[in-house]
C-alpha positions in Angstrom: 50.7 -35.4 28.9 48.0 -36.2 26.4 44.5 -35.0 25.5 41.7 -36.2 27.7 37.9 -36.2 27.7 35.8 -33.6 29.6 34.7 -36.4 31.9 38.2 -37.3 32.8 39.1 -33.6 33.4 36.2 -33.2 35.8 37.2 -36.4 37.7 40.7 -35.2 37.9 39.8 -31.8 39.2 37.5 -33.4 41.8 40.5 -35.3 43.1 42.1 -31.9 43.8 39.1 -30.7 45.8 37.1 -28.9 43.1 33.3 -29.0 43.2 31.0 -29.0 40.2 30.7 -28.5 37.4 28.2 -25.7 37.7 26.5 -23.9 34.8 27.1 -20.3 34.3 27.1 -18.0 31.3 28.6 -19.6 28.2 30.8 -22.1 30.0 30.6 -24.5 33.0 32.9 -23.9 35.9 34.3 -25.7 38.9 35.0 -24.2 42.3 37.4 -24.7 45.2 37.1 -22.2 48.0 37.2 -18.8 46.3 38.9 -20.2 43.1 36.7 -20.6 40.1 37.9 -22.1 36.8 36.0 -22.4 33.6 35.9 -25.7 31.8 35.1 -26.5 28.2 31.6 -27.4 27.2 30.9 -30.9 26.0 31.5 -31.2 22.3 32.4 -34.9 21.9 36.1 -34.2 21.2 39.0 -34.6 23.6 40.5 -31.5 25.3 43.8 -30.7 23.8 47.1 -30.6 25.8 47.5 -26.8 25.6 44.0 -26.1 27.0 44.6 -28.7 29.8 47.8 -27.0 30.7 46.1 -23.6 30.9 43.3 -25.0 33.1 45.8 -26.6 35.4 47.8 -23.3 35.6 44.6 -21.4 36.6 43.8 -24.2 39.1 47.2 -24.0 40.7 48.0 -27.7 39.9 51.4 -28.7 38.7 51.6 -31.0 35.7 53.6 -33.5 37.8 50.8 -33.5 40.4 48.2 -34.1 37.7 50.1 -37.0 36.1 50.5 -38.7 39.5 46.7 -38.8 40.1 
């Protein structure tokens, strides 16, 4: 796994059925049924591996599934 852009994170989450991003509070979020996960704001830098892993954990997506898509 390697760091990715916010745009690629959003594309990947959409492949797993998430909708959005929607604005809310301090961070954007994406939804799938009743599951709601926060995603980082755009800052120009790639999203680090540790944060990607945490987002995937919250989304219920295994790293292997993520790498396949």
